[in-house]
C-alpha positions as CSV (number, residue, x, y, z in Angstrom):
1,M,42.6,23.1,65.8
2,G,41.8,19.9,67.7
3,L,42.4,16.4,66.6
4,T,40.1,13.5,65.8
5,L,40.6,10.1,67.5
6,Y,42.2,8.8,64.3
7,D,44.6,11.8,64.1
8,K,45.8,11.1,67.7
9,I,46.5,7.4,67.2
10,Y,48.0,7.9,63.8
11,N,50.4,10.6,65.0
12,A,51.4,8.6,68.1
13,H,52.5,5.6,65.9
14,L,54.6,7.4,63.3
15,V,58.1,5.9,63.5
16,D,59.6,9.0,61.9
17,P,57.2,12.0,61.8
18,T,59.6,13.8,59.4
19,N,59.2,11.2,56.7
20,T,56.1,12.3,54.7
21,T,57.1,10.4,51.5
22,A,56.9,6.9,53.0
23,P,55.4,7.2,56.5
24,L,55.8,4.1,58.7
25,Q,53.2,3.2,61.3
26,Y,54.3,0.9,64.2
27,I,52.1,-2.1,64.7
28,D,51.3,-3.0,68.3
29,A,49.6,-6.3,67.5
30,H,49.6,-8.5,64.4
31,L,46.9,-11.2,63.8
32,I,47.6,-13.8,61.2
33,F,45.7,-16.8,59.7
34,E,46.2,-19.5,57.1
35,V,45.1,-18.0,53.8
36,P,47.5,-15.0,53.0
37,T,50.5,-16.2,55.1
38,P,52.3,-19.0,53.1
39,Q,53.7,-16.5,50.6
40,A,54.6,-14.0,53.3
41,F,56.6,-16.6,55.3
42,D,58.2,-17.9,52.1
43,G,59.4,-14.3,51.3
44,L,61.0,-14.2,54.8
45,R,62.7,-17.5,54.2
46,R,64.0,-16.6,50.7
47,N,65.5,-13.3,52.1
48,K,66.8,-15.0,55.3
49,R,64.7,-12.7,57.5
50,S,63.2,-13.5,60.9
51,V,59.8,-12.4,62.3
52,R,60.8,-9.3,64.1
53,R,58.3,-9.5,67.0
54,P,56.8,-13.0,67.5
55,D,55.7,-11.6,70.9
56,L,53.3,-9.2,69.2
57,T,51.9,-11.8,66.8
58,L,49.0,-14.2,67.3
59,A,47.8,-16.9,64.8
60,T,44.6,-18.8,64.3
61,V,42.8,-20.7,61.4
62,D,39.4,-19.8,60.1
63,H,38.8,-19.4,56.4
64,N,39.6,-22.9,55.3
65,V,38.5,-25.0,58.2
66,P,35.4,-27.2,58.0
67,T,32.7,-26.6,60.6
68,D,31.8,-30.2,60.9
69,D,31.7,-32.0,64.3
70,R,35.2,-32.2,65.8
71,S,34.5,-34.9,68.4
72,G,36.7,-37.3,66.3
73,Y,39.4,-34.7,65.6
74,R,43.0,-36.0,65.8
75,D,45.1,-33.5,63.7
76,A,44.7,-31.0,60.9
77,S,46.3,-33.4,58.3
78,S,43.7,-36.0,58.8
79,F,40.7,-33.7,59.5
80,L,41.1,-31.5,56.4
81,T,40.3,-33.7,53.4
82,E,40.6,-30.9,50.7
83,P,44.3,-30.9,49.6
84,A,44.7,-27.1,49.1
85,A,43.1,-26.3,52.5
86,R,45.1,-28.9,54.2
87,K,48.3,-27.5,52.7
88,Q,47.6,-23.9,53.9
89,V,46.7,-25.0,57.4
90,T,49.7,-27.3,57.9
91,L,52.0,-24.7,56.4
92,L,50.8,-22.2,59.0
93,E,51.4,-24.8,61.7
94,K,54.9,-25.3,60.4
95,N,55.6,-21.5,60.2
96,V,54.3,-20.6,63.6
97,A,56.3,-23.4,65.2
98,E,59.5,-22.3,63.3
99,H,59.1,-18.7,64.4
100,G,57.8,-19.2,67.9
101,I,54.3,-17.6,67.4
102,K,51.4,-18.4,69.6
103,Y,48.7,-20.3,67.7
104,F,45.0,-21.2,68.3
105,G,44.7,-24.4,66.1
106,M,41.6,-26.5,65.6
107,S,42.3,-28.5,68.7
108,D,42.2,-25.3,70.8
109,R,38.7,-24.1,71.9
110,R,39.9,-20.5,71.6
111,Q,40.2,-21.0,67.8
112,G,37.8,-19.0,65.7
113,I,37.4,-16.3,63.2
114,V,40.4,-13.9,63.5
115,H,38.2,-10.8,64.1
116,V,36.3,-12.6,66.8
117,V,39.4,-14.0,68.5
118,G,41.3,-10.8,68.7
119,P,38.8,-8.7,70.7
120,E,37.7,-11.8,72.6
121,Q,41.2,-12.4,74.0
122,G,41.8,-8.7,74.6
123,L,44.5,-8.5,72.0
124,T,42.7,-5.4,70.6
125,L,43.1,-2.4,72.9
126,P,42.1,1.2,72.7
127,G,44.8,3.5,71.2
128,S,46.8,0.6,69.7
129,V,47.4,-0.1,66.1
130,I,46.3,-3.6,64.9
131,F,47.2,-5.2,61.6
132,C,45.7,-8.2,59.9
133,G,45.8,-9.4,56.3
134,D,42.0,-9.4,55.9
135,S,39.8,-6.6,54.7
136,H,37.4,-6.8,57.7
137,T,40.2,-5.9,60.1
138,P,38.3,-2.6,60.8
139,T,36.2,-4.7,63.2
140,H,38.8,-4.1,65.9
141,G,38.2,-0.3,65.7
142,A,35.1,-0.8,67.8
143,V,37.3,-0.7,70.9
144,G,39.0,2.5,69.8
145,A,42.0,0.8,68.1
146,L,43.3,1.8,64.7
147,A,42.8,-1.4,62.8
148,I,44.7,-1.6,59.5
149,S,44.1,-4.3,56.8
150,G,46.3,-5.3,53.9
151,S,47.4,-8.4,52.1
152,V,50.4,-10.7,51.6
153,T,53.1,-8.1,50.8
154,E,52.1,-6.1,53.8
155,I,51.9,-9.1,56.0
156,E,55.5,-9.9,55.1
157,H,56.3,-6.3,55.7
158,V,54.8,-6.4,59.2
159,L,56.5,-9.7,60.0
160,A,59.9,-8.4,59.0
161,T,59.7,-4.8,60.3
162,Q,56.7,-4.6,62.7
163,T,55.6,-1.6,60.7
164,V,53.4,-0.8,57.7
165,L,53.6,2.0,55.2
166,Q,50.5,4.2,55.7
167,H,49.7,7.6,54.4
168,K,47.3,9.8,56.3
169,F,43.6,9.5,55.4
170,K,40.8,12.0,55.8
171,N,38.2,12.0,58.6
172,F,34.6,10.9,58.0
173,R,32.1,11.3,60.9
174,V,29.0,9.2,61.0
175,R,26.7,10.5,63.7
176,V,23.7,8.5,64.6
177,E,21.2,10.0,67.2
178,G,18.1,8.6,68.9
179,D,16.6,5.3,70.0
180,L,16.5,2.3,67.7
181,G,13.0,1.0,66.8
182,P,11.8,-2.5,67.5
183,G,13.6,-5.2,65.5
184,V,16.4,-2.8,64.4
185,Y,20.0,-3.9,65.0
186,S,23.5,-2.6,64.2
187,K,23.4,-4.6,60.9
188,D,20.4,-2.4,59.9
189,I,22.4,0.7,60.8
190,I,25.3,-0.1,58.6
191,L,23.1,-1.2,55.7
192,H,21.2,2.0,56.0
193,L,24.5,3.9,55.9
194,L,25.6,2.0,52.8
195,S,22.3,2.8,51.0
196,K,23.1,6.5,51.6
197,I,26.9,6.7,50.7
198,G,27.3,3.7,48.4
199,T,30.3,1.3,48.2
200,A,32.8,4.1,47.4
201,G,31.3,6.9,49.5
202,A,34.1,6.7,52.2
203,T,37.0,5.9,49.9
204,G,40.1,7.7,51.2
205,Y,38.5,8.2,54.7
206,I,38.6,6.8,58.2
207,I,35.1,6.6,59.7
208,E,34.4,7.4,63.3
209,F,30.9,6.3,64.5
210,C,29.5,8.5,67.2
211,G,26.3,9.8,68.6
212,S,23.8,8.7,71.2
213,T,22.7,5.6,69.3
214,I,26.3,4.4,69.0
215,R,26.9,5.0,72.7
216,N,23.9,2.9,73.5
217,L,25.3,-0.1,71.5
218,S,27.3,-3.0,73.0
219,M,30.9,-3.6,71.9
220,E,29.7,-6.5,69.8
221,A,27.2,-4.3,68.0
222,R,29.8,-1.7,67.4
223,M,32.0,-4.4,65.8
224,V,29.3,-4.9,63.2
225,L,29.5,-1.3,62.2
226,C,33.3,-1.1,62.0
227,N,33.4,-4.5,60.3
228,M,31.3,-3.4,57.3
229,S,32.8,0.1,57.0
230,I,35.1,-1.4,54.4
231,E,31.9,-2.0,52.3
232,G,31.5,1.7,52.1
233,G,35.1,2.1,50.9
234,A,36.5,3.3,54.2
235,R,40.1,2.3,55.0
236,T,39.0,1.5,58.6
237,A,36.6,2.7,61.3
238,L,36.6,3.5,65.0
239,V,34.4,4.1,68.0
240,A,35.8,6.1,70.8
241,P,36.3,4.1,74.0
242,D,33.9,4.6,76.9
243,E,32.6,2.7,79.9
244,V,31.1,0.1,77.6
245,T,34.6,-0.5,76.2
246,V,36.1,-0.7,79.7
247,E,33.5,-3.2,80.9
248,Y,34.0,-5.3,77.8
249,L,37.8,-5.5,78.1
250,Q,38.3,-5.9,81.9
251,G,39.4,-9.4,82.8
252,R,40.3,-10.6,79.3
253,P,43.6,-12.6,79.1
254,L,45.6,-10.1,77.1
255,V,44.3,-7.0,78.8
256,P,46.6,-5.3,81.4
257,S,45.9,-5.8,85.1
258,G,47.1,-4.2,88.4
259,E,49.1,-1.0,88.0
260,D,49.2,-1.4,84.2
261,W,45.4,-1.5,84.1
262,D,45.2,1.8,86.0
263,K,47.8,3.4,83.7
264,A,46.0,2.1,80.6
265,L,42.7,3.3,81.8
266,T,44.1,6.8,82.3
267,Y,45.4,6.8,78.8
268,W,42.2,5.4,77.2
269,R,40.1,8.1,78.7
270,T,42.1,10.6,76.6
271,L,41.1,8.9,73.4
272,Q,38.3,11.1,72.2
273,S,38.0,13.4,69.2
274,D,38.4,17.0,70.3
275,E,35.4,19.3,70.2
276,D,37.1,21.5,67.6
277,A,38.5,18.6,65.5
278,H,38.2,19.0,61.8
279,W,36.0,16.6,59.9
280,D,36.4,16.3,56.2
281,Y,32.9,14.9,55.8
282,T,29.9,14.2,58.1
283,V,26.8,12.1,57.6
284,D,24.0,12.5,60.2
285,I,21.4,9.7,60.6
286,N,18.3,9.8,62.7
287,A,17.8,6.3,64.3
288,V,14.0,6.6,63.8
289,D,14.6,6.4,60.0
290,I,16.3,3.0,60.2
291,V,14.1,-0.1,59.7
292,P,14.9,-3.8,59.3
293,S,16.5,-4.1,55.9
294,I,18.0,-6.5,53.4
295,T,20.1,-6.4,50.3
296,W,18.5,-7.4,47.0
297,G,21.4,-7.3,44.5
298,T,25.1,-8.1,44.2
299,S,26.6,-5.1,46.0
300,P,26.4,-4.3,49.7
301,D,24.7,-0.9,48.9
302,D,21.8,-2.6,47.1
303,V,19.7,-2.1,50.2
304,I,15.9,-1.9,50.6
305,P,13.7,-1.9,53.7
306,I,11.9,-5.1,54.4
307,T,8.7,-3.2,53.6
308,G,10.1,-2.0,50.3
309,T,10.4,-3.2,46.7
310,I,13.3,-4.0,44.3
311,P,14.3,-1.0,42.1
312,D,13.5,-0.7,38.4
313,P,16.4,0.0,36.1
314,A,14.1,1.6,33.6
315,D,13.8,4.5,36.1
316,L,17.5,5.3,35.4
317,D,17.6,4.8,31.6
318,G,19.1,8.0,30.1
319,K,20.0,9.3,33.5
320,D,22.6,6.8,34.8
321,D,23.1,4.1,32.2
322,I,26.0,2.4,33.9
323,R,23.9,2.1,37.1
324,A,20.9,0.9,35.1
325,A,23.1,-1.8,33.5
326,A,24.4,-2.8,36.9
327,I,20.8,-3.2,38.2
328,R,19.9,-5.3,35.2
329,R,22.9,-7.5,35.6
330,S,22.1,-8.0,39.4
331,L,18.5,-8.8,38.7
332,K,19.5,-11.4,36.1
333,Y,22.0,-13.0,38.4
334,M,19.7,-12.9,41.5
335,G,16.7,-14.3,39.6
336,L,14.5,-11.4,40.7
337,Q,12.1,-9.0,39.0
338,A,12.0,-5.2,39.2
339,N,9.3,-3.8,41.6
340,M,9.0,-7.1,43.4
341,R,8.2,-6.9,47.1
342,A,11.0,-7.8,49.5
343,T,8.8,-10.1,51.4
344,D,8.0,-12.1,48.3
345,I,11.6,-13.3,48.0
346,Q,11.7,-17.1,48.8
347,I,14.9,-18.5,50.3
348,D,16.6,-21.9,50.3
349,R,19.2,-21.5,53.0
350,V,20.0,-19.4,56.0
351,F,23.5,-18.7,57.3
352,I,24.1,-17.0,60.7
353,G,27.8,-16.5,61.3
354,S,30.9,-14.8,59.9
355,C,33.1,-12.1,61.4
356,T,30.2,-9.7,61.1
357,N,27.5,-11.6,63.1
358,S,28.8,-14.7,64.9
359,R,29.2,-13.5,68.4
360,I,27.1,-14.4,71.4
361,E,24.7,-11.5,71.1
362,D,24.0,-12.4,67.5
363,I,23.2,-16.0,68.5
364,R,20.9,-14.7,71.3
365,A,19.1,-12.5,68.8
366,A,18.5,-15.5,66.5
367,A,17.5,-17.8,69.3
368,R,14.9,-15.2,70.6
369,V,13.2,-15.4,67.2
370,A,13.6,-19.2,66.8
371,S,12.4,-20.1,70.3
372,G,9.2,-22.2,70.1
373,R,9.2,-22.1,66.3
374,T,10.4,-24.4,63.5
375,V,12.5,-23.8,60.4
376,A,10.4,-24.0,57.2
377,P,10.5,-27.5,55.6
378,R,12.3,-26.3,52.4
379,V,15.0,-24.3,54.2
380,Y,18.4,-25.5,55.5
381,A,19.5,-23.2,58.2
382,M,22.9,-23.2,60.0
383,V,24.4,-21.3,62.9
384,V,28.2,-21.1,63.1
385,P,29.7,-19.5,66.2
386,G,32.6,-17.2,65.7
387,S,34.9,-19.1,68.1
388,G,35.0,-22.1,70.4
389,L,34.4,-19.8,73.3
390,V,31.3,-18.3,71.8
391,R,30.1,-21.8,71.1
392,K,30.8,-22.8,74.7
393,Q,29.0,-19.8,76.2
394,A,26.0,-20.3,73.8
395,E,25.7,-23.9,75.0
396,R,26.0,-22.8,78.7
397,E,23.0,-20.4,78.0
398,G,21.0,-23.2,76.3
399,L,20.9,-21.3,73.0
400,D,22.1,-24.4,71.0
401,T,19.2,-26.4,72.4
402,I,16.7,-23.8,71.3
403,L,18.2,-23.5,67.8
404,K,18.6,-27.3,67.3
405,K,15.0,-27.9,68.5
406,A,13.8,-25.3,65.9
407,G,15.7,-27.2,63.2
408,F,18.9,-25.1,62.9
409,D,22.2,-27.0,62.3
410,W,24.7,-26.1,65.1
411,R,28.2,-26.0,63.8
412,E,31.9,-25.7,64.9
413,P,33.6,-22.3,64.6
414,G,35.0,-20.9,61.3
415,C,34.4,-18.5,58.5
416,S,32.1,-21.1,57.0
417,M,29.7,-19.9,54.3
418,C,30.9,-16.3,54.3
419,L,33.0,-17.1,51.2
420,A,33.3,-20.3,49.1
421,M,36.7,-21.5,50.5
422,N,35.5,-24.4,52.6
423,P,32.8,-27.1,52.3
424,D,30.0,-24.8,53.5
425,K,28.9,-23.2,50.2
426,L,25.8,-22.6,48.0
427,A,24.9,-24.6,44.9
428,P,24.2,-22.7,41.7
429,G,20.9,-20.9,42.0
430,E,20.5,-21.4,45.7
431,R,19.3,-18.3,47.6
432,C,20.6,-17.5,51.1
433,A,19.6,-15.1,53.8
434,S,23.0,-14.4,55.2
435,T,24.4,-12.4,58.1
436,T,27.7,-11.9,56.3
437,N,29.1,-8.7,54.8
438,R,29.3,-9.3,51.1
439,N,26.7,-10.4,48.5
440,F,29.0,-10.4,45.4
441,E,28.4,-12.8,42.5
442,G,29.7,-16.2,43.5
443,R,30.8,-15.0,46.9
444,Q,29.1,-18.0,48.7
445,G,29.5,-20.4,45.8
446,I,29.3,-20.4,42.0
447,G,25.9,-19.1,41.0
448,G,24.9,-18.7,44.7
449,R,22.5,-15.8,45.5
450,T,23.1,-13.9,48.7
451,H,21.0,-11.4,50.7
452,L,22.5,-9.6,53.7
453,L,20.5,-9.0,56.8
454,S,20.7,-9.1,60.6
455,P,20.7,-12.4,62.7
456,A,17.1,-11.7,63.9
457,M,15.9,-11.1,60.3
458,A,17.8,-14.2,59.1
459,A,16.1,-16.3,61.8
460,A,12.7,-14.9,60.8
461,A,13.4,-15.9,57.2
462,A,14.4,-19.4,58.2
463,I,11.1,-19.8,60.1
464,T,8.8,-18.5,57.3
465,G,10.8,-19.6,54.2
466,H,10.9,-16.1,52.8
467,M,12.1,-12.6,53.6
468,T,10.1,-11.6,56.6
469,D,9.7,-8.5,58.8
470,V,11.1,-9.7,62.1
471,R,8.7,-7.3,63.9
472,E,5.8,-9.7,62.9
473,L,7.4,-12.5,64.9
474,V,8.9,-10.6,67.9
475,A,7.1,-7.5,69.1
476,T,9.9,-6.3,71.4
477,G,13.6,-6.0,71.4
478,N,16.2,-4.3,69.3
479,G,20.0,-3.8,69.1
480,S,20.3,-1.5,72.1
481,L,22.7,-2.3,74.9
482,S,19.9,-3.1,77.4
483,N,18.6,-5.9,75.1
484,T,21.7,-7.5,73.5
485,Q,23.6,-8.1,76.7
486,L,20.7,-10.0,78.3
487,T,20.4,-13.8,78.1
488,L,17.1,-15.2,77.1
489,G,16.5,-15.7,80.8
490,G,16.9,-12.0,81.5
491,D,20.3,-12.2,83.2
492,K,23.1,-9.9,82.2
493,V,26.2,-11.9,81.0
494,M,29.4,-10.5,79.5
495,S,30.4,-11.4,76.0
496,A,32.3,-14.7,75.5
497,G,35.9,-14.7,76.5
498,A,36.0,-12.4,79.6
499,V,34.4,-14.3,82.4
500,T,35.1,-17.8,81.0
501,V,38.7,-17.3,80.3
502,Q,39.4,-15.2,83.3
503,T,38.1,-17.9,85.6
504,E,40.0,-20.7,83.9
505,A,43.2,-18.6,83.6
506,T,43.1,-17.5,87.2
507,S,42.8,-21.1,88.3
508,T,46.3,-21.7,86.8
509,N,47.6,-18.3,88.0
510,T,48.3,-17.1,84.5
511,L,47.2,-13.6,85.4
512,S,49.0,-13.3,88.6
513,Q,52.3,-15.1,87.8
514,P,55.1,-12.7,86.9
515,V,56.5,-13.4,83.4
516,V,60.1,-12.6,82.7
517,D,60.4,-10.1,79.9
518,E,62.3,-12.0,77.2
519,A,60.6,-10.3,74.3
520,F,63.2,-8.5,72.2
521,P,63.1,-7.7,68.5
522,N,64.8,-9.9,66.1
523,R,66.8,-7.2,64.3
524,P,67.8,-8.1,60.7
525,A,71.4,-8.9,59.7
526,E,72.9,-6.5,57.1
527,E,72.8,-9.1,54.3
528,S,69.0,-9.6,54.8
529,K,68.1,-5.9,54.5
530,I,68.1,-6.0,50.6
531,S,65.6,-8.4,49.0
532,V,66.8,-11.1,46.7
533,D,64.1,-10.0,44.2
534,G,62.2,-6.8,44.0
535,I,59.1,-5.9,41.9
536,P,58.8,-5.8,38.1
537,K,60.1,-2.5,36.8
538,F,57.7,-0.2,35.0
539,D,58.9,2.5,32.5
540,I,57.0,3.1,29.2
541,L,54.3,0.6,28.2
542,S,52.7,0.4,24.7
543,S,49.8,-2.0,24.3
544,V,46.2,-2.4,23.1
545,A,43.9,-1.7,26.0
546,A,41.0,-4.0,27.0
547,P,37.8,-2.0,27.4
548,F,35.5,-2.5,30.4
549,D,32.2,-0.6,31.1
550,M,31.4,-1.9,34.6
551,Q,31.3,-0.1,37.9
552,N,32.2,-1.6,41.3
553,I,34.3,-4.4,39.9
554,N,35.0,-6.3,43.1
555,T,37.8,-8.6,44.0
556,D,35.5,-11.6,44.1
557,L,34.7,-10.9,40.5
558,I,38.3,-10.5,39.6
559,I,39.3,-13.8,41.2
560,P,36.8,-16.0,43.2
561,G,37.5,-16.8,46.8
562,E,38.2,-20.5,46.1
563,F,41.5,-19.5,44.4
564,L,42.7,-18.0,47.7
565,K,43.9,-21.5,48.6
566,T,47.0,-21.1,46.5
567,V,50.3,-21.0,48.3
568,T,52.2,-19.3,45.5
569,R,51.8,-15.9,43.7
570,T,51.5,-17.3,40.2
571,G,49.0,-19.4,38.1
572,L,45.9,-17.3,38.7
573,G,45.7,-15.7,35.2
574,P,43.5,-18.4,33.6
575,S,40.9,-17.8,36.3
576,L,40.8,-14.0,36.0
577,F,37.3,-12.7,35.7
578,R,36.0,-16.3,35.7
579,E,32.3,-15.3,36.0
580,L,32.7,-13.0,33.0
581,R,34.9,-15.2,30.8
582,Y,33.4,-18.7,31.2
583,D,30.0,-20.3,31.1
584,P,29.4,-21.7,34.7
585,I,27.9,-25.0,33.2
586,T,30.0,-25.8,30.2
587,I,33.2,-23.9,31.5
588,Q,33.6,-22.8,27.9
589,E,34.7,-19.3,27.0
590,I,31.9,-16.8,26.5
591,P,32.7,-15.2,23.1
592,E,31.1,-11.8,24.1
593,C,33.7,-11.2,26.8
594,V,36.4,-8.8,25.5
595,L,39.1,-10.8,27.2
596,N,38.2,-13.8,25.0
597,Q,38.5,-11.7,21.8
598,E,41.5,-10.7,19.7
599,P,43.5,-8.6,20.2
600,W,42.2,-7.8,23.7
601,R,43.1,-11.3,25.1
602,H,46.7,-10.2,24.8
603,A,46.2,-6.7,26.3
604,Q,48.6,-5.4,28.9
605,I,46.4,-2.4,29.8
606,L,42.8,-2.6,31.1
607,V,40.7,0.6,30.9
608,C,37.4,0.7,32.8
609,T,34.9,3.5,32.6
610,G,33.1,2.5,35.8
611,A,34.3,3.8,39.2
612,N,35.5,2.0,42.3
613,F,37.6,-0.7,40.6
614,G,38.9,-3.4,43.0
615,C,36.4,-2.9,45.8
616,G,35.8,-5.7,48.4
617,S,38.4,-8.0,49.8
618,S,42.0,-7.1,50.6
619,R,43.1,-10.2,48.7
620,E,46.3,-9.5,46.8
621,H,45.3,-12.5,44.6
622,A,43.3,-10.0,42.5
623,V,46.4,-8.2,41.5
624,W,48.3,-11.4,41.0
625,A,45.6,-12.7,38.7
626,L,45.7,-9.5,36.6
627,T,49.5,-9.6,36.3
628,D,49.5,-13.3,35.7
629,F,47.1,-12.7,32.8
630,G,49.5,-10.2,31.4
631,F,48.2,-6.8,32.6
632,R,50.7,-4.2,33.7
633,C,48.4,-1.2,34.0
634,V,44.7,-0.6,35.0
635,I,43.0,2.7,34.2
636,A,39.7,3.7,35.9
637,P,37.9,6.7,37.3
638,S,38.7,5.5,40.9
639,F,40.0,2.5,42.8
640,A,39.3,0.9,46.2
641,S,42.1,2.0,48.4
642,I,43.4,-1.5,49.4
643,F,43.4,-2.7,45.7
644,F,45.2,0.5,44.7
645,N,47.8,-0.1,47.5
646,N,48.3,-3.8,46.5
647,A,48.7,-2.9,42.8
648,G,51.8,-0.7,43.2
649,K,53.5,-3.2,45.5
650,N,53.3,-5.9,42.8
651,G,54.4,-3.8,39.8
652,L,50.9,-3.1,38.5
653,L,50.3,0.6,37.8
654,A,46.8,1.7,38.8
655,I,45.9,5.1,37.2
656,A,42.9,7.0,38.4
657,I,41.5,9.4,35.8
658,D,38.5,11.4,37.1
659,D,38.3,13.5,33.8
660,A,35.5,11.7,32.1
661,K,36.3,13.2,28.7
662,A,40.0,12.1,28.8
663,L,38.9,8.6,30.1
664,G,36.5,8.4,27.2
665,L,39.3,9.1,24.7
666,V,41.4,6.3,26.2
667,H,38.4,4.0,26.1
668,A,37.8,5.0,22.5
669,E,41.3,4.0,21.6
670,A,40.7,0.6,23.3
671,M,37.5,0.1,21.4
672,A,39.3,0.9,18.2
673,K,41.9,-1.8,19.0
674,R,44.7,0.7,18.8
675,N,47.7,0.8,21.1
676,V,47.8,3.2,24.1
677,V,51.1,4.4,25.5
678,V,51.5,4.7,29.3
679,D,54.6,6.8,30.1
680,L,55.3,6.6,33.8
681,P,58.5,8.8,33.8
682,N,56.5,11.7,32.3
683,Q,53.2,10.7,33.9
684,E,51.1,10.8,30.7
685,I,49.0,8.6,28.5
686,R,49.3,9.0,24.7
687,D,47.4,7.6,21.8
688,S,48.8,5.5,19.0
689,S,50.0,8.5,17.1
690,G,51.9,9.8,20.0
691,K,49.5,12.6,21.0
692,R,49.1,13.1,24.7
693,I,45.6,12.3,25.9
694,V,46.0,13.1,29.6
695,R,48.5,13.5,32.4
696,F,48.0,11.4,35.5
697,N,49.1,11.6,39.1
698,V,51.2,9.0,40.9
699,D,52.5,8.9,44.5
700,P,56.2,9.8,44.4
701,Y,57.2,6.8,46.5
702,T,55.2,4.4,44.4
703,K,56.7,5.9,41.2
704,H,60.2,5.6,42.6
705,C,59.7,1.9,43.5
706,L,58.1,1.0,40.1
707,L,60.8,2.7,38.1
708,N,63.5,1.0,40.0
709,G,61.9,-2.3,40.8
710,L,62.2,-1.8,44.6
711,D,60.1,-3.6,47.2
712,D,58.9,-1.9,50.4
713,I,60.8,-4.1,52.9
714,S,64.2,-3.2,51.5
715,S,63.3,0.5,51.6
716,T,62.0,0.2,55.1
717,L,65.0,-1.6,56.5
718,V,67.2,1.3,55.6
719,S,65.5,3.0,58.6
720,E,65.7,0.0,60.9
721,D,67.5,2.0,63.6
722,K,64.6,4.4,63.7
723,I,62.2,1.4,64.1
724,Y,64.2,0.1,67.0
725,A,64.4,3.5,68.7
726,F,60.6,3.9,68.3
727,E,59.7,0.5,69.8
728,T,62.1,1.1,72.7
729,K,60.2,4.4,73.4
730,Q,56.8,2.7,72.9
731,K,57.7,-0.1,75.3
732,A,58.6,2.5,78.0
733,T,55.4,4.5,77.4
734,F,52.9,1.6,77.0
735,P,54.5,-1.4,78.7
736,W,51.1,-3.3,78.7
737,L,51.3,-3.7,74.9
738,F,54.4,-5.8,75.1
739,N,55.1,-9.4,76.3
740,R,51.4,-10.1,77.0
741,I,50.9,-12.7,74.2
742,R,53.6,-14.8,75.9
743,K,51.4,-15.1,78.9
744,L,48.8,-17.2,77.0
745,Q,48.7,-20.7,78.2
746,P,48.5,-24.0,76.2
747,P,44.9,-25.3,75.7
748,K,45.6,-28.4,77.8
749,R,46.5,-26.3,80.8
750,L,43.3,-24.4,80.5
751,G,41.2,-27.4,79.7
752,L,40.3,-26.0,76.3
753,D,41.7,-28.7,74.1
754,L,39.8,-31.4,72.2
755,P,40.2,-34.7,74.1
756,G,41.5,-36.8,71.1
757,A,43.7,-34.1,69.6
758,K,47.3,-35.2,68.8
759,D,48.5,-32.0,67.1
760,L,48.9,-29.7,70.1
761,L,52.0,-27.6,69.4
762,E,54.5,-27.1,72.1
763,W,54.2,-23.6,73.5
């Protein structure tokens, strides 16, 4: 039987194919940023470990940075006024300097959102394995890379070992055929898919997007699809490389040239799923069925066409009571009414940006709609380019002029209003038409209301002041390749990064100068192979269980994004489930919340009857908040894969019980305020009388680590010789993947620095 593209890349990166208990994937490139790295570098420091491959690591800042004008920028310490943000950014600057890691700081025009910067620089290559500590890392799969996301513990693991523990996932094919209709973009394709499969439909799978529609999309449009695959539960997503991929990559700074380009191209052409490959699941979509769409609720799968109406929970009463309750909660939070028309939704703000939709093609789409029009008087609209290079190209094409004339605020690059971690956020009750990827409660600010849609649709909403069918404003154009790669003047221009950087880099001979290969792994000393502290041991736990009856409990609900600014792993317990536990106005406890009631406020076990617990972000902070509150075990029908992975690595036992009757018995014990016993050695849950309720499954490796309090890095470094042997072979087979980041030049040499900057790090 043939192999899928995922199968081929996964198999080619197994450090030891015989190790099926704890399989290690070698990481070809590692992207880091300021939010999840302080604790990771601190872990290295405490265990006297080095970054194994600084030459395979690239850093930038994005989540915390303000998007205000930087003409007066001097350094991060003075520019960042918020203390926690300033601390995270300056810590990153200290850590990258200490470990010799290349860094795009705020004084560097290459700085930007990590998932824009990686492909833009050519760090992301077909057939490679990319790691980044952010859940939207699947973005990089658009070029045919296996892009893996994780959080702090895994970041530290990659820094120390250049590997990540990764079991094999199943294959999910999304096949889209046909031509897109007018006003339909890749954002509409992924929203349409989410409406079909839900936020957990691809849990345990890797998605490959294929079909004639996908082949007719640009690289940037493909990135949108892969970016939001995580919202459907997928571990990551890919698109097989083709001529569109080759055209996008050629000439970028970190893409091979000369003989290496020819060798790489030969290899990339083999990266296709075989005709007889096995697919565990397939979804077929006809492009003609996709129309401009928006989300109405607080989950990315709450999707309706712009011509549609908001659902009525009464239609589900008695059929799916949990879903009916979720719709009612969303309607209350969003301030909407059942059966309301989509076009009747009034908005206060528009945000065009984020790692989903902040590239040059997105800005062109918005400018086409905005050209010759004016933002509605009551609306504040902002456009935030994904990187300094995107901003520069947009200004070269005159897009900034069009947008500013229409009344849009033109900003500096960063994550901005995607999540409430920086000054760009919604006030309570404000409604935003947003090109981001998540519409969770409080995602863009406490009490903020978010609707997801394409850049063209967002621009249309900005002009009219309400949700609007973009086809009423622009009669032609859609997300196909022939449209998105054209400037407003009709010229074909490559995406930001390739032409611009190649020209500037060539002027300093950075692509032609030979670079001595001094990139060797920093192999660990024997004394640093065993961690000074492991994870909390787990054996038999007896505790009252706190009962929850919600589905799709997301990580933003578990711990809001603003708390990601912490640089430690502790202290988050008081803010656990803030939206559920505290009144947003008085900040007083809500008595009805079970975690504010006795004896549940002291529970060490949480039992949830709704599926897909922990969906959303890769933030390990969600697990830290649960453990800091006192939880040692979470029981639910199913978990989002990244949360499930993070739990075990921090001593939190996540137990999936798909037997509804057994789960109901555990929940009944919780409601009765009786103790439940979780017995890990025997893998069973018992009631307070000692009677077994249900047996549960647990991965043997996770069980071993929990019982013995072992962390992953210590276990991995036992096999360090195998890692060294693999990377030696990898370097001989794919030489273009190594030593390339060292070729990057300082911003001053390329003329990409801010004139008044004083914080340029020595490269």
